[in-house]
C-alpha positions in Angstrom: 0.0 0.0 0.0 1.4 3.4 -1.0 0.3 6.4 1.0 0.5 10.1 0.0 0.3 12.6 2.9 -0.3 16.3 2.4 0.7 18.2 5.5 -0.4 21.7 6.5 0.3 23.4 9.8 -2.7 25.4 11.1 -4.6 22.3 12.1 -1.8 20.5 14.0 -1.5 19.9 17.7 -1.0 22.9 19.9 -1.0 25.9 17.6 -3.6 28.7 17.5 -2.0 31.7 15.7 -0.1 32.6 12.6 2.5 34.2 14.8 3.4 30.6 15.5 3.3 29.3 12.0 5.3 31.5 9.6 9.1 31.4 9.4 12.1 31.9 11.7 11.7 35.6 12.4 10.8 38.0 15.2 7.2 38.1 13.7 6.8 34.3 14.1 8.3 33.7 17.5 7.0 30.2 18.0 7.7 28.7 14.6 10.1 26.2 16.1 7.3 24.9 18.3 4.8 24.8 15.4 7.1 22.9 13.1 7.9 20.4 15.9 4.2 19.8 16.4 3.7 19.5 12.6 6.4 16.8 12.6 4.8 15.2 15.6 1.4 14.8 13.9 2.9 13.7 10.5 5.1 11.1 12.2 2.0 9.7 14.1 0.2 9.4 10.8 3.2 7.7 9.2 3.5 5.2 12.1 -0.2 4.4 11.7 0.1 4.0 8.0 3.0 1.6 8.4 1.2 -0.4 11.1 -1.7 -0.7 8.7 0.4 -2.1 5.9 2.0 0.9 4.0 5.1 0.0 2.0 5.8 3.5 0.8 4.9 6.9 2.4 5.5 10.2 0.6 4.9 13.4 2.5 4.2 16.8 0.8 5.2 19.8 3.0 2.2 22.0 2.1 2.5 25.0 4.4 3.9 28.3 3.1 7.2 27.7 1.4 7.2 24.0 2.0 10.3 24.0 4.2 8.8 23.3 7.6 9.4 19.6 7.9 13.0 18.3 8.3 13.6 14.9 6.5 16.0 13.9 9.3 13.1 14.2 11.9 10.6 12.1 10.0 10.1 8.3 10.4 12.9 6.3 8.7 12.0 5.4 5.1 9.7 8.4 4.6 10.1 10.4 1.4 9.6 14.2 1.6 8.5 16.7 -1.1 9.9 20.0 0.2 10.2 23.6 -1.1 8.3 25.4 -3.9 8.6 24.9 -7.7 6.9 25.0 -11.0 4.1 22.5 -10.4 0.5 23.4 -10.6 -1.0 21.1 -8.0 0.1 23.2 -5.0 -0.6 21.3 -1.8 -1.0 18.0 -3.7 2.2 18.2 -5.8 3.5 14.7 -6.5 0.2 12.8 -6.1 -0.4 10.4 -8.9 -2.1 7.1 -9.8 0.7 5.2 -8.0 -0.8 5.9 -4.6 -3.5 3.9 -2.9 -4.8 6.4 -0.4 -4.3 10.0 0.6 -4.1 11.6 4.1 -4.5 15.3 4.9 -2.7 16.2 8.1 -2.8 19.5 9.9 -5.4 21.0 7.5 -8.0 23.6 8.7 -11.5 24.8 8.1 -12.4 27.0 5.1 -12.7 30.7 5.2 -15.6 32.0 7.1 -16.1 28.9 9.3 -17.3 30.0 12.8 -14.7 29.3 15.5 -12.5 27.5 13.1 -8.9 27.9 14.3 -7.0 30.0 11.7 -9.8 29.3 9.1 -8.9 30.5 5.6 -8.9 29.3 2.0 -5.3 29.3 0.6 -4.7 32.9 1.7 -6.2 35.8 3.6 -7.0 37.3 0.2 -9.8 34.8 -0.5 -13.1 35.7 1.1 -15.1 32.8 -0.4 -14.6 30.2 -3.1 -17.3 28.2 -4.9 -17.2 25.2 -7.2 -20.4 24.5 -9.1 -22.3 26.5 -6.6 -20.9 24.7 -3.5 -18.5 26.5 -1.2 -15.1 24.8 -1.0 -12.0 25.0 1.2 -8.5 23.6 0.9 -9.4 20.2 2.1 -11.9 19.6 -0.6 -9.6 21.0 -3.3 -6.9 18.6 -2.2 -9.2 15.6 -1.9 -10.5 16.3 -5.4 -7.0 16.7 -6.8 -6.2 13.2 -5.4 -9.5 11.9 -6.8 -8.5 13.1 -10.3 -5.7 10.6 -10.0 -8.0 7.9 -8.7 -6.7 8.2 -5.2 -9.3 8.2 -2.3 -9.0 10.4 0.7 -8.7 8.1 3.8 -7.8 10.4 6.7 -8.2 14.0 7.8 -6.4 15.4 10.8 -7.6 18.9 11.8 -9.5 20.8 14.5 -13.1 19.9 15.2 -14.4 22.4 12.6 -12.1 21.1 9.9 -13.0 17.5 10.5 -16.8 18.3 10.5 -16.3 20.1 7.2 -14.5 17.1 5.6 -17.2 14.7 6.7 -19.9 17.0 5.4 -18.8 16.3 1.8 -16.6 13.2 2.3 -19.1 11.0 4.3 -18.3 8.6 7.1 -16.2 6.1 5.3 -13.3 8.5 5.7 -11.5 8.6 9.0 -10.6 11.7 11.0 -8.9 12.8 14.2 -9.6 16.1 16.1 -6.4 17.7 17.5 -8.1 20.7 19.1 -11.5 22.3 19.6 -12.0 25.8 18.1 -13.3 28.6 20.4 -12.5 31.4 18.0 -10.1 32.1 15.1 -7.2 32.4 17.4 -8.4 30.4 20.4 -8.9 26.7 21.1 -9.1 24.0 23.6 -5.9 22.0 22.9 -5.3 18.3 23.4 -1.9 17.2 24.8 0.6 15.8 22.2 0.6 12.5 24.0 -3.1 12.2 23.3 -3.0 13.4 19.7 0.0 11.3 18.9 -1.7 8.1 19.9 -5.0 9.2 18.4 -3.6 10.1 15.0 -1.7 6.9 14.8 -4.8 4.8 15.6 -6.9 6.8 13.1 -4.3 6.3 10.4 -4.1 2.6 11.0 -7.9 2.3 10.9 -7.9 4.3 7.7 -5.5 1.8 6.2 -7.7 -1.1 7.3 -10.6 0.5 5.5 -8.6 1.3 2.3 -10.4 0.1 -0.8 -13.9 0.4 0.7 -14.2 4.1 0.0 -14.0 5.2 -3.7 -12.4 8.5 -4.7 -14.6 11.5 -4.8 -16.8 11.8 -7.9 -15.5 14.3 -10.5 -17.8 16.6 -12.6 -17.0 16.9 -16.3 -17.7 20.7 -16.3 -16.6 23.0 -13.6 -17.7 26.5 -12.8 -15.5 28.4 -10.3 -16.4 31.6 -8.5 -13.9 33.5 -6.4 -14.8 36.3 -4.1 -11.7 38.3 -2.9 -11.2 41.0 -0.2 -9.9 43.8 -2.4 -10.8 45.0 -5.9 -7.2 45.1 -7.1 -7.0 41.3 -6.4 -10.0 40.8 -8.7 -8.3 43.1 -11.3 -5.3 40.7 -11.3 -7.3 37.5 -11.7 -9.5 39.0 -14.4 -6.4 39.4 -16.6 -5.9 35.6 -16.6 -7.2 33.5 -19.5 -10.8 32.4 -19.2 -11.4 34.3 -15.9 -14.2 36.9 -16.1 -15.2 39.7 -13.8 -18.7 39.4 -12.2 -18.5 42.5 -9.9 -15.9 44.5 -8.0 -14.9 41.6 -5.8 -15.9 38.5 -7.8 -14.4 36.6 -10.7 -15.6 33.5 -12.5 -14.1 30.7 -14.6 -15.8 27.8 -16.5 -14.2 24.9 -18.3 -14.8 21.3 -19.4 -11.3 19.9 -19.0 -12.1 18.0 -15.8 -11.0 18.9 -12.3 -7.3 19.0 -13.1 -7.9 22.0 -15.4 -10.1 23.7 -12.8 -7.6 23.1 -10.0 -4.8 24.6 -12.0 -7.0 27.6 -12.9 -7.9 28.1 -9.2 -4.3 27.8 -8.0 -3.1 30.3 -10.6 -5.8 32.8 -9.7 -4.9 32.6 -6.1 -1.2 32.9 -6.8 -1.6 36.0 -9.0 -3.5 37.9 -6.3 -0.3 38.2 -4.4 1.2 40.4 -7.1 -1.7 42.8 -6.8 -0.6 43.8 -3.4 2.9 44.8 -4.4 2.0 48.3 -5.6 
């Protein structure tokens, strides 16, 4: 069994603020702790996957610049995709038909989720994001990117709001583990690492035992994307991309029939170009 793990940081054990999650600078005073907890949760998922029969585990570091996890600190035999590059799959770079299941570890609830710890969708520039009329967050985007390769989502590790969101569209055949309980965007009731370590490992092992029972998410042939941003100049930037059209001052839309892979690439490029709009 081959396992692909995409790891974010906002949903991991013990963190509640972006001041903890950024980079080694005075603005992010607790980054060393946050990356240690990210490693803690990922390793627990790896151990559970191996106990459940995994023969290969590949981890994608999916937070910020992708240089949070240290390969030397991961379980022996693990492969790590680190850094940023030219790929279009973003948080799911490297996933392909060679994997049997996917795990999402340390993910978070989508933008606008009440009491979701550090809730957002890709960046703070995105207010809301819809696919075919349904509001989506990063978890569903990543799960659908895996599904485009025929890989089912088997496990989500997040806060209680993120796990509830995943089960709302992913059903109960997928396993999950709650690392903390959101009490506000920057406040939560945290579980001790000893508890989350054991819990994540057990959930990952159970997910492996259920592998094959849950199919990959269904994929629509046509996709309509609608992106509502926080500032009009961000919509200006996206509207200049091919096939994106302005709906109003804060909203842009895209439609295509190239399957989810094309839609995912369009969404990722739109969200990336918005950063350039704020450099003036």
